[in-house]
HTML snippet that shows the backbone in 3Dmol.js (N, CA, C, O; Angstrom):
<script src="https://3Dmol.org/build/3Dmol-min.js"></script>
<div id="view" style="width:600px;height:400px;position:relative"></div>
<script>
const pdb = `
ATOM      1  N   UNK A   1     -17.780   3.187 -24.602  1.00  0.00           N
ATOM      2  CA  UNK A   1     -17.450   2.251 -24.137  1.00  0.00           C
ATOM      3  C   UNK A   1     -18.164   2.202 -22.747  1.00  0.00           C
ATOM      4  O   UNK A   1     -17.976   3.178 -22.020  1.00  0.00           O
ATOM      5  N   UNK A   2     -19.123   0.983 -22.187  1.00  0.00           N
ATOM      6  CA  UNK A   2     -20.075   1.111 -21.068  1.00  0.00           C
ATOM      7  C   UNK A   2     -19.829   0.236 -20.457  1.00  0.00           C
ATOM      8  O   UNK A   2     -19.335  -0.808 -20.885  1.00  0.00           O
ATOM      9  N   UNK A   3     -20.212   0.553 -18.989  1.00  0.00           N
ATOM     10  CA  UNK A   3     -19.780  -0.757 -17.804  1.00  0.00           C
ATOM     11  C   UNK A   3     -20.315  -2.228 -17.963  1.00  0.00           C
ATOM     12  O   UNK A   3     -19.736  -3.231 -17.548  1.00  0.00           O
ATOM     13  N   UNK A   4     -21.612  -2.187 -18.684  1.00  0.00           N
ATOM     14  CA  UNK A   4     -21.846  -3.518 -19.015  1.00  0.00           C
ATOM     15  C   UNK A   4     -21.070  -4.437 -20.178  1.00  0.00           C
ATOM     16  O   UNK A   4     -21.100  -5.658 -20.334  1.00  0.00           O
ATOM     17  N   UNK A   5     -20.396  -3.453 -20.903  1.00  0.00           N
ATOM     18  CA  UNK A   5     -19.389  -4.424 -21.871  1.00  0.00           C
ATOM     19  C   UNK A   5     -18.195  -4.548 -21.047  1.00  0.00           C
ATOM     20  O   UNK A   5     -17.412  -5.352 -21.553  1.00  0.00           O
ATOM     21  N   UNK A   6     -17.772  -4.036 -19.952  1.00  0.00           N
ATOM     22  CA  UNK A   6     -16.665  -4.438 -19.334  1.00  0.00           C
ATOM     23  C   UNK A   6     -17.195  -5.556 -18.601  1.00  0.00           C
ATOM     24  O   UNK A   6     -16.454  -6.527 -18.448  1.00  0.00           O
ATOM     25  N   UNK A   7     -18.500  -5.580 -18.066  1.00  0.00           N
ATOM     26  CA  UNK A   7     -18.642  -6.712 -16.625  1.00  0.00           C
ATOM     27  C   UNK A   7     -19.210  -7.512 -17.943  1.00  0.00           C
ATOM     28  O   UNK A   7     -20.167  -8.068 -17.405  1.00  0.00           O
ATOM     29  N   UNK A   8     -19.243  -7.831 -18.972  1.00  0.00           N
ATOM     30  CA  UNK A   8     -19.081  -9.203 -19.969  1.00  0.00           C
ATOM     31  C   UNK A   8     -17.869  -9.600 -20.185  1.00  0.00           C
ATOM     32  O   UNK A   8     -17.426 -10.747 -20.125  1.00  0.00           O
ATOM     33  N   UNK A   9     -17.348  -8.649 -20.433  1.00  0.00           N
ATOM     34  CA  UNK A   9     -15.617  -9.083 -20.726  1.00  0.00           C
ATOM     35  C   UNK A   9     -15.179  -9.781 -19.312  1.00  0.00           C
ATOM     36  O   UNK A   9     -14.554 -10.842 -19.309  1.00  0.00           O
ATOM     37  N   UNK A  10     -15.441  -9.307 -18.470  1.00  0.00           N
ATOM     38  CA  UNK A  10     -14.788 -10.118 -17.050  1.00  0.00           C
ATOM     39  C   UNK A  10     -15.373 -10.968 -16.844  1.00  0.00           C
ATOM     40  O   UNK A  10     -14.817 -11.890 -16.248  1.00  0.00           O
ATOM     41  N   UNK A  11     -16.841 -11.110 -17.238  1.00  0.00           N
ATOM     42  CA  UNK A  11     -17.559 -11.984 -16.863  1.00  0.00           C
ATOM     43  C   UNK A  11     -16.814 -13.582 -17.819  1.00  0.00           C
ATOM     44  O   UNK A  11     -16.182 -14.545 -17.386  1.00  0.00           O
ATOM     45  N   UNK A  12     -17.170 -13.302 -18.898  1.00  0.00           N
ATOM     46  CA  UNK A  12     -16.636 -14.402 -20.104  1.00  0.00           C
ATOM     47  C   UNK A  12     -15.157 -14.967 -19.852  1.00  0.00           C
ATOM     48  O   UNK A  12     -14.950 -16.165 -20.044  1.00  0.00           O
ATOM     49  N   UNK A  13     -13.978 -13.999 -19.363  1.00  0.00           N
ATOM     50  CA  UNK A  13     -12.781 -14.144 -19.221  1.00  0.00           C
ATOM     51  C   UNK A  13     -12.067 -13.540 -17.926  1.00  0.00           C
ATOM     52  O   UNK A  13     -12.059 -12.377 -17.521  1.00  0.00           O
ATOM     53  N   UNK A  14     -11.331 -14.957 -17.278  1.00  0.00           N
ATOM     54  CA  UNK A  14     -11.223 -14.605 -15.936  1.00  0.00           C
ATOM     55  C   UNK A  14      -9.756 -13.581 -15.837  1.00  0.00           C
ATOM     56  O   UNK A  14      -9.452 -13.058 -14.765  1.00  0.00           O
ATOM     57  N   UNK A  15      -8.848 -13.369 -17.201  1.00  0.00           N
ATOM     58  CA  UNK A  15      -7.932 -12.616 -17.636  1.00  0.00           C
ATOM     59  C   UNK A  15      -7.970 -11.534 -17.996  1.00  0.00           C
ATOM     60  O   UNK A  15      -8.639 -11.698 -19.016  1.00  0.00           O
ATOM     61  N   UNK A  16      -7.746 -10.404 -17.952  1.00  0.00           N
ATOM     62  CA  UNK A  16      -7.728  -9.264 -19.196  1.00  0.00           C
ATOM     63  C   UNK A  16      -6.719  -9.105 -19.844  1.00  0.00           C
ATOM     64  O   UNK A  16      -6.634  -7.987 -20.352  1.00  0.00           O
ATOM     65  N   UNK A  17      -5.790  -9.881 -20.063  1.00  0.00           N
ATOM     66  CA  UNK A  17      -4.855  -9.921 -20.770  1.00  0.00           C
ATOM     67  C   UNK A  17      -4.992 -10.323 -22.203  1.00  0.00           C
ATOM     68  O   UNK A  17      -4.112 -10.410 -23.059  1.00  0.00           O
ATOM     69  N   UNK A  18      -6.053 -10.511 -22.274  1.00  0.00           N
ATOM     70  CA  UNK A  18      -6.440 -10.839 -23.887  1.00  0.00           C
ATOM     71  C   UNK A  18      -6.924  -9.824 -23.964  1.00  0.00           C
ATOM     72  O   UNK A  18      -6.575  -9.438 -25.079  1.00  0.00           O
ATOM     73  N   UNK A  19      -7.565  -9.021 -23.501  1.00  0.00           N
ATOM     74  CA  UNK A  19      -7.868  -7.463 -23.839  1.00  0.00           C
ATOM     75  C   UNK A  19      -7.016  -6.331 -23.559  1.00  0.00           C
ATOM     76  O   UNK A  19      -7.166  -5.503 -22.661  1.00  0.00           O
ATOM     77  N   UNK A  20      -6.080  -6.391 -24.452  1.00  0.00           N
ATOM     78  CA  UNK A  20      -5.106  -5.525 -24.449  1.00  0.00           C
ATOM     79  C   UNK A  20      -5.550  -4.314 -25.280  1.00  0.00           C
ATOM     80  O   UNK A  20      -4.852  -3.302 -25.211  1.00  0.00           O
ATOM     81  N   UNK A  21      -6.482  -4.316 -25.946  1.00  0.00           N
ATOM     82  CA  UNK A  21      -6.633  -3.094 -26.798  1.00  0.00           C
ATOM     83  C   UNK A  21      -6.306  -1.905 -26.157  1.00  0.00           C
ATOM     84  O   UNK A  21      -6.393  -0.835 -26.759  1.00  0.00           O
TER      85      UNK A  21
END
`;
const viewer = $3Dmol.createViewer("view");
viewer.addModel(pdb, "pdb");
viewer.setStyle({}, {cartoon: {color: "spectrum"}});
viewer.zoomTo();
viewer.render();
</script>
């Protein structure tokens, strides 16, 4: 998992509730 990946997720969705993997 890279920082860019996390940044993209946070940018795409305002909430991380969707990414509970």
